N, C-alpha and C positions, 0 to 999 in steps of 0.2 A: 147336381153332379159335382163332386169335389175334384181334387187332384187325381188324375187317371194315369196309370203306368202303361196300360195296354188297351187298345181299341180293337175289337175283334170283328172282322168281316167274314164273308163267305170264302174268299180266295186269298185275302191278305189280312195281316194285322198291322196296326200302327203302334210302335213302342217308343217311348221317350228315349232319346240317345243316352247311352251310358259311357263311362270313361273308356271301356274297352272298345268302343266303336270309333274313337277319335282318329285312330290311324287310317281306318277305312274311309271315314268321312273326309279327312284331309286329302286322301288319294282321289276320291270322287271329285272334290272341288277343283283339283289341279289337272284332271284328265279331260282333254278336249272332247274325247268321244263320249264321255258321260255328261258333261255340261252341255254339249251340243253346239251346233253352229249358230244358234240364235241367242247365245249368252255371251256377254262381254268377257274378254280375256282377263282372268284374275289368277294370281298365285297366292295360296293361303298357307301359312306356316302352321306347324303343330302347336306352337305357342298361341297363335290366334284362335285355333280351334279349342284349345284348353280354356282360354278366357271365355269363350262362348259357353262352354260346358259349366264354368263356375258361375255363370249368371243366374238370374231368377229361373225357377222351375218352368214357369209358363212361357219363357222365351226360348226354350230348347226345342230343336227340331225333333220330329218323329222319324224313326227308321221304318221303312216299309219292308215287311217281311212276308214271304210266302208261308203257307201252312207247314212246310217242312223246316222252317226256321231260317232259310237262306235269305240273306239281306240283298234287296234288289234296288233300293233307292231311298229317298227321303222326301219329306214334305214338312213345310214350316209355315208359321203364321206370325203376324206382327201388326201393331196398330199403324194406321195411315195418318200422315201429316194432315192437319186441319188448321186453317189460318186463325181460327178463333181460340185455339188451344194455347195453354201455357207450355212452353217448350223446354226440354232439357236434352243435352247432347249425350248420345249413347253409341256403343259399337255392338253390332249384332249381325245375325244372318239376314240376308236380304231377300228380295223377291225372285220371281222366276227368271228375270233378266239380269240379276246381280246376286252375288253370293255374300261376300263380306263387304259391308258398306256402312255408312253412317246414316242414322235416321233419328227422329225426334220422338221422345216419349210424350204421349198426349194426355191432355186432361181427360178424365173418364167420360165426360159428357160427349165427346166426339163419337165414341163407340163404333168406329169403323175399322174393319180388319182386312188385311190382305194376305193371300196365301201364295206360296211358290213351291214347286216340286221338281224333281229330277229322277229319272229312272235309267238303269243300265240299258244300253242299246239292245242287248239280247232279250230283254224282258218287255220291250215296248210292243204295242199293238195286240196285247193279250187281255186287255181290260183291267189290268192291275192298277194303273194310275187313275182310271175312272172311279174304281171302288175306293181307292185311298182318298180321293177328293171328296167323294160322298161321305165317307167316314169323318173326315176333317170338318166338313160343313155341319154334319149332325153334332159333332162334339162342340164346335164353337157356338152354335145356336142354343145348345142345351146348357152350356157352362158359362157363357159370356153374355153380358147385357149389351149386345151389339145389334144394330138395325140392319147392317149390310156387310157382306163379305165380297171383296173384289179380287181380281187377278189381272196382271198385265202380261201380254204376250206379243211376240213379233208377228206382223201380218202374214209372214210366209210360213209360220209354224202351224200348219194345218192340223197336225196331230194334236197339238195342245188346244186348238179351238174346239175340236171334237170332244176332247176330254171334258172341257168346261161346259159345253152345251149339253152333253149327256148327264152331267151332274146338276143341271138346272140353271146354269148361269146364262145371262143374256148379254149380248154385245151392246155396250152403251155408246161407243164412239171411238175416235182415233185421236191420240195425242201426237200431233205432227212434229217430227224432228225432235223427239223428246229425250233421246238418250244416244250417247256416242258409243259405237261398237265397231271394232275392227276397221278403223280408219274412216268411218263415215257416220253422220247423224242419221238415225233411223226413226221411223214412225213406230207407234206402239198402240195396240188395241187394248181397250179397257172392257173387261167383262165383270158382271156382278150378279149376285143373288140377294134378294131382300128377305127379311124374316117372313113377311106375309106371303111371299112366293114359295118359300120352303114349306111352311105350314106345320110339318111334323117330321120326326126322324124317318129316314129311308132305310137305315140299317141298324143304328143304335136304338136303345130304349132309354127312357128317362131314368131307369135304375141301373143302366150299364156301368 
């Protein structure tokens, strides 16, 4: 599977962000009701969003669209820091609990990916985020030489826990006091799915 512009599911599609999406994406990043109560406070400028868009194709987030074309959220992926890797400093979209952040580009041997997602409040609880996550997992295991995909989530974010579990992720443990959010240090749950647990595509095909 080479570069893909559109990943098609039963109720939603995932589409690589385009330049015309940047205004909406910036609005989502900066709206507390979209980012949610479990995400650190960040303000993102249009210039920062444009830099993200100008980055490598595989670093761009996917817009989550319903079948009628309405845009309801986004999902992204990036490589995870590994101590044995050769590191280089980059700026890009972050994980579920951070949006614009600094992270390290990893040596390919690490092959560990993390995903993050956000949905408009009016579209939550309808199964869209679960299908988007399943689509992203299929896409990553079909297109990347990665052994695992992980996600981080606030212990109080029950809806996100359910999304990950329905998509085949297992809770690995708790990172205690691992990130600062809204005036306090908070714990973080780590979820992951391994290639051997995934086994085969749930939605996509090898020729999608």
